[in-house]
N, C-alpha and C positions, 0 to 999 in steps of 0.2 A: 672542855667538858669539866665540870666541877667534880671533886672527889666524892661528895655526897651522892651525886647522880650515878657515879660508877658503883658505889656501894649498893645503892638501891637496885641497880640493874642486875647485880649478882644475886642478891636476895634481900627482900625488904626486912628492915629491923625496926623494932619499937624505939621510941625516942631515947629512952635510957640506954639501951644497948648501942644505938648509933652514937650517942655521946661518949660512951666508954671506948668505942672503936676510934672515934675522932680524937680522943685525948691521947692516943698513941701515935697519931699521924703527924707528919712534918712535911710541909711543902718545900721543895727544893728546885732550883734551876740548875740544869745540867748543860754545860757548854757543848757546842758542836764538837764532834770527834772524840768525846770523852767515853772511855770504856768504864762503865760503872759496875758491871758484874764481870769478873774475870775467871776464865777457866783455871781449874786447879787451885783456886784460892777461895777460902770461905767467904760467903756473902752474908752480911748481917741483916739485910733488908729485903723486903718485897716492895716492888715499885708499881705504881699505878699511873699510867701516862695520861696527862691532862691536855697537853699541847706538844706538838712535835711529831717526830717519827724516829724510830730506832730500828736497828737490825740485830738479829740473833744469829751468831755464826760460830764456827769452830775451825781450828786449823787442822789440815790434813797435808802432810808433807810440807811443802812451802806455799800452799795456797789456802785461801779462806773460802769455806763453803758456807753460804748463807742459808740458814734453815727457814727464817721467817722475818717479816717486818712487823713491827708493832705500831699501832695507830692509837689515837686518843680513845680512852675508855677501856684499854686493855691492861691486864696485869703483866708484869715482867718479873721473872723469878727463875732461879736455878732450882728445878724440882728436886734434884738429889740433895741439895742443901736444905730445902724446905722440909722434905719428908724425913730424910735420914740424918741431917746435920753433917753430911759429907760434902766434899768439894765436887763441883759440877764440871761438865766438859764444855759448856758454852760460854761465849763472851757476849755481852750486850752493850751496844754502843749507840749513843745519841748521834743521829745523822744531821741534826740541826739543833740549835739551842732549844731545849725542851723543858717544860714545867711538869714536875712529877710530885706525887705524894708518896712518901715512903713510910713503912712501918717496920720496926725492928721485929724480926721473926721470933726471937725468944719471948718478947713481950706479948706478941700475938698468940703464941702457943700457951702462955700463962692465961691469957684471957679466955682461950678455948676451954681451959680446965675449969674456969669459974662461971661460964655462961653457956648454957645449952643453945641459946639463940645465936650467939656469935660462933659457937662451934658448928652449928648448922650452916651459917653463912660461909664459914671456912670450907665446909664440905662442898657447898655449891661452887665456891671459887675453884677448888681442886677439880670438880667435875668439868667446869668450863675449860680449864687448862688441858685436861685429858681430851676433851672434844676438839680443841685446837690442834693437838698433836695428831689425833685420828684424821682430821680433815687434811692436814699436810700429807700424811701417809697415803690416804686415798687419792689425793691429787697426784702424787708422785707415781702411784701404781696404775691409775686408770685414766689419767688425762694426759694429753699431749702438751708439749711446751707452749704451743699456741693457745690451747684452752686455759692453761694455768696463767698465761699472760693476760688473757681476756678477763679471767676472774680477778686478777690483781688490779686491773684497770677499773673494773666495776666497784671494787672495794675502795680504791683511792684513785680517782680519775686523773689527778695531776701528779702522780708519783714520778713520772719520767722527768718532770721539772724539778723535783725535790731530791731525787736519789740518782747516784751515778748509774749509768747504764750497765757498767761492769758488775755492779751489785745485783741489778735485776737479772742479768744473764746468769750469774752464779746461783741465784735463787731458783731460776728455771732449770738450771743444769745444762745450759747451752753456752756456746761461744757468743761473743759480741756480734760477730758476723751473722750468726743464725738469728740472734735477737733483732738485728736490723731487718732481716728478711721477714720475720714475724710481724714486726711493726709496719713494714711496707704493705703487707697483705691485710692488715686490720684497719687501715685508714680508709 
């Protein structure tokens, strides 16, 4: 997915505003297993995934808890860092070699100050991120692990070929044995 398409999906911009936003962007390739946003460290960038898959996770005791997976077309950001300029709690890792566009948060914030259209785009971006968090919360509260697994498969049908099953189990909040049972019952 091209970055221009991601921008337009968030909120359409006039040509001049789009060019101003694109002028801040940089396309990068992130190697598999690279953590590009780290917990308790400031993050300079917001990332937009064009190709690949990433996981968002945090450490609790000696285990990693996966909050979400990111797929092409999605933004990846530490919201604490983006909103308050403080360190976040999440880590974001590329699970396969990924192509991303990144924008320096400070430069983006400056652009918000100078362009109402881009500030509105940024508001829509924040709204999308809030809705993603709400969806994750509602899934955890009201859906079974099996239902969450089916939702994940609907979103990315070949995820089990691309992501370690242990990661999927962590995301669902179940053991790998339970995930195996869920998978057997959905075939």
